[in-house]
N, C-alpha and C positions, 0 to 999 in steps of 0.2 A: 257812456252807456250805465245804467243803474244795475247794478251787480245783482240785486235781489230779484228784480222782476224783469230783468232783460229790455228795459225802456231807455229811450235817451234822456238825459237830464234836461230840465226846463231851464230857460232863461227867467229868472225870477223878476227880472225889471221890465220884462215885455210879455203881457198877456192880456187875452180878450175877454176871459170869463172865469168865475171861480165857482165852484160847486162845495157846497155843504151838506153833511150827512152826519147822522148818528153814528157813535162807536158802538160796535157790538160788546158784549160782555168779554168775549175771548181778547178782542183788542185791549179793553181796560185792564184785564187781568195781566197781560202782557207789559202794558205800561207802568203797572204797579210796582212799588218796592218798600221794604220797611214793613215794621209791625206796630200797632200801639199796642203797649203793655201797661200803662198807666191812664186813669181817667183824666188827670191833671192837664190843664191847658197853658197857662203862662203864669209864672211866679209873681206874686204881687208886690214883692220887694224890689226885684230886679227888671220887672216886666220884659223878662225874657221867656221863650218857650220852655217848658220843663222837658227834661230829658226822658226819652220813651213815652212821652204823653202825646196829646192829640196834635200839637202843632211842633213836634221834635224836629229839630234841624237835620238829624240824620235821614228823615224820610223827605222833607220839603226842600231841604239846601239852608244854607246861611241866610239869616234875616237882613244882613249887611253884604252887600258885594265886596269880594276881596277882602273879608274879615272872617277869621275863624271864630267860633263859639267862644273858645276859651278866652280871646282877645289878644294871643300872642302875634299871630299872623295876620 
C-alpha cells in the first residue's frame, strides 16, 4: 500500500495504459529546491557550471554520475 494516498502499489512492468497531465503550480513548487543567486551559467575555462548560477550542481545535481563537483569523490 502507498502510505501517502492509501492506494496499492502498481507493478511497473505490467500496465495497459498511461495518463499524462500538466503539473499544477503547487506541484512544481513542491518539486523545486535551490535558488539561483548569480546570472552566470558555465565557466568558459573549465566548462563546469558556476556555483550558485543558473546550472548550479546544488540545484540540479552533479553533471557526472558518481562524481562530486570538487572531483574528490
